[in-house]
C-alpha positions in Angstrom: -48.7 -3.3 23.4 -49.4 -6.2 25.8 -46.7 -8.3 24.0 -44.0 -5.6 24.3 -41.5 -6.3 27.0 -38.4 -4.2 27.6 -34.9 -5.7 27.7 -32.7 -3.3 29.6 -29.4 -2.5 28.0 -26.5 -3.2 30.4 -24.4 -0.3 31.6 -23.2 1.8 34.5 -25.6 4.8 33.7 -28.4 5.8 36.2 -31.4 3.5 35.9 -33.7 6.1 34.4 -31.2 6.6 31.5 -30.9 2.9 31.0 -34.6 2.7 30.7 -34.8 5.6 28.4 -32.0 4.3 26.1 -33.6 0.9 25.9 -37.0 2.2 24.9 -35.3 4.5 22.4 -33.5 1.5 21.0 -36.8 -0.4 20.6 -38.4 2.6 18.8 -35.4 2.9 16.4 -35.6 -0.9 15.6 -39.3 -0.7 15.0 -40.5 -2.8 17.9 -42.5 0.3 19.1 -44.3 1.9 16.2 -45.2 5.6 15.9 -48.2 6.4 18.1 -47.8 3.3 20.2 -48.7 4.0 24.0 -46.2 3.3 26.7 -47.2 1.5 29.9 -48.5 3.6 32.8 -45.7 4.8 35.1 -47.0 2.8 38.1 -47.5 -0.4 36.2 -44.2 -0.1 34.4 -42.4 0.6 37.6 -43.8 -2.6 39.2 -42.8 -4.6 36.1 -39.3 -3.3 36.2 -38.9 -3.4 40.0 -38.0 0.3 40.2 -39.5 3.3 41.9 -42.2 5.2 39.9 -40.1 8.4 39.9 -37.4 6.5 38.0 -39.9 5.6 35.2 -41.2 9.2 35.2 -37.7 10.5 34.8 -37.1 8.0 31.9 -40.3 9.3 30.2 -39.2 12.9 30.6 -35.8 12.1 29.1 -37.5 10.4 26.0 -39.9 13.4 25.6 -36.9 15.8 25.7 -35.1 13.9 23.1 -38.2 13.8 20.8 -39.1 10.2 21.0 -42.3 10.5 22.9 -45.1 12.9 23.7 -47.5 13.4 26.6 -51.2 13.3 26.0 -54.2 14.4 28.2 -54.9 12.2 31.1 -51.1 11.8 31.5 -50.7 9.2 28.9 -47.3 8.8 27.1 -46.9 7.5 23.7 -44.3 7.3 20.9 -44.5 10.4 18.8 -46.9 9.8 15.9 -44.8 11.9 13.5 -41.7 9.7 13.8 -40.9 7.9 10.5 -41.7 4.2 10.7 -38.8 1.8 11.0 -38.9 -1.8 9.8 -38.7 -4.3 12.6 -35.5 -6.3 12.9 -35.3 -9.9 14.0 -33.8 -10.0 17.5 -33.2 -12.5 20.2 -33.8 -10.3 23.2 -31.1 -7.8 22.7 -29.1 -5.8 20.2 -27.5 -8.0 17.5 -25.5 -5.8 15.1 -24.6 -7.5 11.9 -20.9 -6.7 11.0 -21.5 -7.4 7.3 -24.5 -5.0 7.1 -23.8 -1.7 5.4 -26.3 1.1 5.7 -24.9 3.0 2.7 -23.6 2.4 -0.8 -20.0 1.6 -1.5 -17.8 2.1 -4.5 -16.3 -1.0 -6.3 -13.6 -2.8 -4.4 -10.1 -2.3 -5.8 -8.2 -5.3 -7.0 -6.5 -7.0 -4.1 -2.9 -6.0 -4.6 -1.4 -7.1 -1.3 0.0 -10.6 -1.4 -0.6 -12.8 1.6 2.5 -13.5 3.7 4.1 -16.8 3.0 3.2 -19.7 5.3 5.4 -19.9 8.4 8.5 -22.0 7.9 8.4 -21.9 4.1 11.3 -20.9 1.9 10.3 -17.6 0.3 11.8 -16.9 -3.1 10.0 -13.6 -3.4 11.6 -10.8 -5.5 12.1 -7.5 -3.7 12.2 -9.0 -0.3 15.5 -8.0 1.5 17.1 -10.2 4.1 15.9 -8.6 7.3 18.3 -10.7 9.4 21.1 -8.5 8.0 19.5 -5.2 9.1 21.8 -3.2 11.3 19.1 -2.9 14.0 21.6 -1.8 16.7 22.9 1.1 14.7 19.4 2.2 13.7 18.3 2.0 17.4 21.2 4.1 18.4 20.4 6.7 15.7 16.8 6.7 16.9 17.8 7.3 20.5 20.2 10.1 19.5 17.6 11.8 17.5 15.0 11.7 20.3 17.4 12.7 23.0 19.2 15.5 21.1 16.1 17.3 19.9 13.8 16.5 22.8 10.1 17.1 23.2 9.7 19.6 20.2 10.5 16.8 17.8 7.3 15.0 18.8 5.1 17.9 17.6 3.9 18.8 14.1 6.5 19.2 11.4 6.9 19.9 7.7 4.7 17.6 5.5 7.6 17.5 3.0 9.7 15.6 5.5 12.3 16.8 7.9 14.8 19.1 6.3 17.8 17.2 7.7 16.6 14.0 6.0 15.8 15.8 2.7 19.3 17.3 2.7 20.9 13.9 3.4 18.9 12.3 0.6 19.7 15.0 -1.8 23.4 14.5 -1.2 23.4 10.7 -1.5 21.1 10.8 -4.6 23.3 13.4 -6.2 26.5 11.4 -5.7 25.1 7.9 -6.3 22.4 8.5 -9.0 23.7 11.7 -10.7 20.6 13.8 -9.8 21.1 17.5 -9.8 18.8 18.3 -6.9 18.8 19.9 -3.5 16.5 19.4 -0.5 13.7 21.6 -1.9 13.3 19.1 -4.7 12.4 16.2 -2.5 9.1 15.2 -0.8 9.7 12.4 1.8 6.9 9.8 1.8 5.9 6.6 3.6 7.4 4.3 0.9 7.5 4.6 -2.8 3.8 3.5 -3.1 2.8 6.7 -1.4 5.1 8.7 -3.6 3.5 7.4 -6.7 0.0 7.8 -5.2 0.7 11.5 -4.4 2.3 12.1 -7.8 -0.8 10.6 -9.5 -3.1 12.8 -7.4 -1.1 15.9 -8.2 -0.8 15.1 -11.9 -3.9 13.2 -13.2 -7.6 14.0 -13.7 -10.3 11.4 -14.2 -10.1 9.9 -17.7 -6.4 10.7 -18.3 -4.6 8.0 -20.2 -1.4 6.6 -18.6 0.7 4.0 -20.5 2.1 1.2 -18.3 4.3 -1.8 -19.0 2.2 -4.9 -20.0 4.2 -6.9 -17.4 4.4 -4.8 -14.4 3.7 -3.8 -10.8 0.0 -4.2 -10.0 0.0 -1.9 -6.9 1.3 0.9 -9.0 -1.5 0.4 -11.5 -4.1 0.6 -8.8 -2.6 3.8 -7.4 -2.9 5.3 -10.9 -6.5 4.0 -11.3 -7.3 5.5 -7.9 -6.5 9.0 -9.3 -8.9 8.3 -12.2 -6.4 7.2 -14.8 -7.3 5.0 -17.7 -4.4 2.5 -18.1 -3.2 1.2 -21.5 -0.5 -1.5 -21.6 2.6 -1.2 -23.7 4.6 -4.4 -24.7 7.8 -5.4 -22.9 10.6 -7.2 -24.6 14.2 -8.1 -23.8 15.0 -4.4 -24.0 12.4 -3.3 -21.6 9.3 -1.2 -22.5 8.7 -0.8 -26.3 9.5 2.9 -26.8 8.3 2.6 -30.4 4.9 1.5 -29.1 4.9 4.5 -26.7 5.7 6.8 -29.6 2.9 5.3 -31.8 0.4 5.7 -29.0 1.4 9.3 -28.2 1.1 10.4 -31.8 -2.6 9.4 -31.7 -3.0 11.9 -28.8 -4.6 11.9 -25.4 -1.7 10.5 -23.4 -1.0 12.2 -20.1 1.9 10.0 -18.7 3.9 6.8 -19.0 4.9 4.7 -15.9 8.2 2.9 -16.3 10.8 0.8 -14.3 13.8 1.4 -16.6 16.7 0.4 -14.4 15.5 -3.2 -13.6 12.2 -3.6 -15.3 9.6 -5.0 -12.9 9.2 -8.0 -13.0 11.6 -9.1 -15.8 14.7 -7.3 -14.5 15.8 -6.2 -18.0 17.6 -2.9 -18.4 16.2 -0.2 -20.7 18.8 0.5 -23.3 20.5 4.0 -23.6 18.9 4.5 -27.0 15.5 3.8 -25.7 16.0 6.0 -22.7 17.0 9.0 -24.9 14.1 8.3 -27.2 11.6 8.1 -24.3 12.8 11.5 -23.0 12.5 13.0 -26.5 8.9 11.7 -26.8 8.0 13.1 -23.4 9.3 16.5 -24.3 7.7 16.5 -27.8 4.3 15.4 -26.6 4.4 17.1 -23.2 3.7 13.9 -21.2 5.0 13.0 -17.8 7.4 10.1 -17.3 6.8 8.4 -13.9 10.1 6.7 -13.2 10.1 4.0 -10.5 13.7 3.3 -9.4 12.9 0.8 -6.7 16.2 -1.1 -6.3 18.9 1.1 -7.8 21.7 0.0 -5.5 21.5 -3.7 -6.5 23.3 -3.7 -9.8 26.1 -6.4 -10.1 27.6 -6.3 -13.5 29.2 -2.9 -14.4 28.2 0.4 -13.1 24.5 1.1 -12.4 22.9 3.1 -15.3 21.9 6.6 -14.2 18.1 7.3 -13.9 16.2 9.0 -16.6 15.8 11.9 -14.2 19.5 12.6 -14.4 19.2 13.4 -18.1 15.9 15.2 -17.9 16.2 18.8 -19.2 12.6 19.4 -19.9 11.1 18.8 -16.5 9.3 15.8 -17.7 10.4 13.1 -15.3 8.7 12.5 -11.9 11.1 10.2 -10.0 10.5 8.1 -6.9 12.3 5.5 -4.9 12.5 3.9 -1.5 14.9 2.7 1.3 12.8 -0.4 1.8 14.9 -2.6 -0.4 18.2 -1.3 1.2 17.0 -1.5 4.8 13.5 -2.8 5.6 9.9 -2.4 4.3 8.6 -1.6 7.8 10.5 1.7 7.9 8.2 3.0 5.2 10.6 5.5 3.8 10.3 6.7 0.3 10.8 9.9 -1.7 9.3 11.8 -4.6 11.4 14.1 -6.8 10.0 16.3 -9.6 9.3 19.8 -10.8 8.6 22.0 -7.8 5.1 23.0 -8.8 4.1 19.4 -8.9 5.8 18.7 -5.5 3.8 21.6 -4.0 0.5 19.9 -5.2 1.7 16.5 -4.0 2.6 18.0 -0.6 -0.9 19.4 -0.3 -2.4 16.0 -0.9 0.0 14.5 1.6 -1.0 16.9 4.3 -4.6 15.9 3.8 -4.1 12.2 4.2 -1.1 11.8 6.4 0.0 15.3 7.6 3.6 14.3 8.1 5.9 11.4 8.6 7.7 10.1 11.7 9.9 13.0 12.7 12.1 11.1 15.0 12.7 8.3 12.5 13.5 10.8 9.8 16.1 12.5 11.9 17.5 9.2 12.8 17.8 8.2 9.2 19.4 11.5 8.3 22.1 10.8 10.8 22.4 7.2 9.5 22.9 8.5 6.0 25.3 11.4 7.0 27.6 9.1 8.9 27.9 6.8 5.9 26.1 3.8 7.4 23.5 3.6 4.6 25.9 3.3 1.8 28.2 0.9 3.7 25.1 -1.3 4.4 24.1 -1.1 0.7 27.5 -2.1 -0.5 27.6 -5.0 2.0 24.1 -6.2 0.9 25.0 -5.8 -2.8 28.0 -8.2 -2.3 25.8 -10.6 -0.4 22.9 -10.6 -2.9 25.4 -11.1 -5.8 26.6 -14.3 -4.1 23.0 -15.4 -3.6 22.2 -14.6 -7.3 25.0 -17.0 -8.2 23.6 -19.6 -5.8 20.2 -19.5 -7.4 21.7 -19.7 -10.9 23.8 -22.7 -9.9 20.8 -24.5 -8.4 18.6 -23.9 -11.4 21.3 -25.2 -13.7 21.9 -28.3 -11.5 18.2 -29.3 -10.9 16.1 -27.7 -13.7 18.5 -27.1 -16.6 16.4 -29.1 -19.0 13.1 -27.3 -18.2 14.0 -23.6 -17.4 15.2 -20.8 -19.6 16.6 -17.5 -18.2 19.1 -14.8 -18.7 21.4 -13.8 -15.9 20.1 -10.5 -14.5 22.6 -7.7 -14.4 20.9 -6.3 -11.3 17.8 -6.5 -9.1 16.8 -9.1 -6.5 15.2 -11.8 -8.7 15.6 -14.0 -11.7 12.9 -14.0 -14.4 12.6 -17.6 -15.8 10.6 -19.2 -18.5 9.3 -22.8 -18.3 8.0 -23.6 -21.8 5.1 -26.0 -21.8 4.6 -25.9 -18.1 1.5 -24.8 -16.2 3.6 -22.7 -13.7 0.6 -21.7 -11.6 -0.2 -25.4 -10.9 3.5 -26.0 -10.3 3.7 -23.1 -7.8 0.7 -24.6 -5.9 2.5 -28.0 -5.7 5.7 -26.2 -4.6 3.9 -24.3 -1.8 2.7 -27.7 -0.5 6.4 -28.6 -0.2 7.3 -25.4 1.6 8.5 -23.2 -1.2 6.8 -20.0 -2.3 7.5 -17.9 -5.4 5.5 -15.7 -7.9 4.2 -16.6 -11.3 3.8 -14.3 -14.3 0.0 -14.1 -13.8 0.5 -11.7 -10.9 2.3 -9.3 -13.2 0.3 -9.5 -16.4 -2.0 -6.6 -17.3 -4.7 -8.9 -18.7 -4.5 -11.4 -15.8 -3.8 -14.3 -18.1 -1.3 -17.1 -17.5 2.2 -17.0 -18.9 4.9 -19.7 -18.6 7.2 -17.4 -16.5 8.1 -17.2 -12.8 9.9 -14.6 -10.7 12.4 -16.2 -8.3 13.8 -13.9 -5.6 17.2 -14.6 -4.2 17.9 -11.8 -1.8 15.9 -12.8 1.3 17.2 -16.4 1.7 20.6 -18.0 2.4 22.5 -19.9 -0.2 21.7 -23.2 1.6 18.0 -22.5 1.6 18.0 -21.4 -2.0 19.6 -24.7 -3.0 17.1 -26.6 -0.9 14.2 -24.7 -2.4 15.2 -25.5 -6.0 15.6 -29.2 -5.1 12.1 -29.2 -3.8 10.8 -27.3 -6.8 12.4 -29.9 -9.2 10.7 -32.7 -7.3 7.4 -31.0 -7.5 7.9 -30.6 -11.3 8.7 -34.3 -11.7 
């Protein structure tokens, strides 16, 4: 006890409380053991330079909180029945360790969020729209109109399915542009398509359910499915998209709950699932009573011929759960996605949404409803489609001019990237050298189910100007030499 000295915690509380809190801290850290006597009130008051009544008030506070007890002859000690605490190494005051965890944790999910590209680099990243072309003034006007027109009530709680005005606007544009026979009751508005898939997985899957996924695919989607307890099994992807024959063979063995697909522009290869495969996949889903999770992430950007209608547009059996986003048309930061499926599933997904997020941004949803209804969304999508088609041509021309002897690719009919093969090249090493020269792109390893290297790269063209695309490919060719 002679060696124990009290380091007072700083604070604006009354001195007796500061003394009591500091003693309680030392008890909790094990510096004062159960049964240890505290100094007499007179001696302790002199040591601390306070009035004796202040120490007595601190001791009464500690006794009331159950840290100490009073014994005959007015002695105060730490309660003997307190559980012993191991001492911690200190340097005179509290030193919390931010890496110290006082409880068990589940395994860490795979890191699915890519780091932002270094400042000043040319980013050939597929799926990244050109934010410089975003109609920010029109969106700002729509936001102000929504806030001013509807006033204070709009800032309260709303429908977890999303604002009815936005769901009606989305239903109208999806019916006309994508052939979906839906109304507003068939839509759940979410914060991006990732949330839509996450909620669908929670509503649909139980731990241990088997979900078939494309062997080259979108890793964040895989992790959302795993988070719901799914066991993922990869299915080969070829020049026609996912192998529907392999899906059928696996379903005939039994135990499959769902299949996740990107049929319009397969992610990451951009290939289009053929009409024959689409019809066969829907037939398999109906026959084996499995769900088809259809991710239609960039439907608007189709350049050669008319866009193929989603699987959902031909679904007569209620097998397809469809989701998409406005992030590729407008901007990722708006966090606006949607989930469409059988209403019993939507009800379950809505219940999960209410637990984790309650609702979306009501003002933003009304603003986007106005933006859609006045035709601004489709006008912007048409303008960006023309712009991205020009940039697709710029990337193809640059590849043919600087890397024609090393790269093999097929002109994509749609999407926001080119999937290219470089036979005999360590593309991961090449990508690292390119990044040193200020060019960033993705290699196949990021999209492989087994995490192994493949001699393919995904080169996005939507987010950069034609001049910067040409400059990027020049630098890439130098790095390859």
